[in-house]
N, C-alpha and C positions, 0 to 999 in steps of 0.2 A: 494876857498871856495864855496861849493855847497849850504849851508844853515846853519841854527842854530836853536836851541831851547833854549829859556831863561826861566828858571823855578826856583822855590824855594819851600821849604817845609813849610807846615802849620801843626798845631797840633790841634786836637780836644780833648778837655778834656772830652767831652761827650762820645766819642768812645774810647778814650785812645790810639789813634794811629795817626800817621801823614798821610798826603796826599800831593800830589804835585799840586801846582798852576802853570800852564803854562802861562807865561806872554806874550810870543811871539813865534810863529813858522814861520820861513821864509825859503823858498826855492827859489833860483835864478830862474828867469822867464825862462831862457833857459834850466833849469834842471828839470822843473816840469813834472809830469806824467812819470817819469823814476824811481820811487821807492825811491827817497831821503826822501820825507816826511814820507813814511811808515817806512823807516830805522830809522829816527829820533824818531818817535813815538814808535817804537819797543825798541829802546835804553831807552827811558823814562819809558816804561813798566818794563824793567829790573831794572832800578834805583829804581822804586817804589817797586818792589818785594824785592830787596836787603835791602830796608829800612823799610820793613813791613808797607807800605802805604796801605790805604784802596781804594784809587781811584786817578784819575787825574781830574782836573777841569780847566776851562778857559772860556773866553767869546769871541765872534766873532760878527762881523757886519752882520746883517741879509741880507744885500745886497751882501755879499760874497758867492754867490751860489756855486762857484767852491770849496771853502774851506769847506763849510757846507756839500757838497756832499762827500768830502774826509772824513770828520769826521764821517758822517753817515756810510760810508763803513767800517770804523774802528769798528763801534758799539757804538760810543758816542751818548748820548741822550741829547736833548735840554730840560733843566729842567725849564727854565723860559725865558720870553722875556720882556724887558723893552725898549720901544722906538726902536732904531735901534740896540740894543745889545741883543744877546741871550746868555744864560749861559748854558754851556755844562758840562757833567760829563762822564767819561769813566772808566770802571773797566775792564781792559784787562783780558782775560781768565787766564793768569798766576797768577793773583791776586785772582781770584775767587775759587781757589782750597783750 
């Protein structure tokens, strides 16, 4: 196993559409920086598109600079920070059309 993404669907009654909550993204340390994380996130983007989701959201530790840099390269945005947690949202381009 190279890594995994643990996620679930949320539903917004305000928007009337689901979104994805990414609970955990993990790539084995020896496999990092080789495209596995990007492949997992691309897969999630396709899952989101297939289920008419508006976006993906998750939180991360502010001290995880490598992870936050990865998310930034994807185009994810930090929407809020509380203590050591920052909350991110990502609307992949395939959802923005």
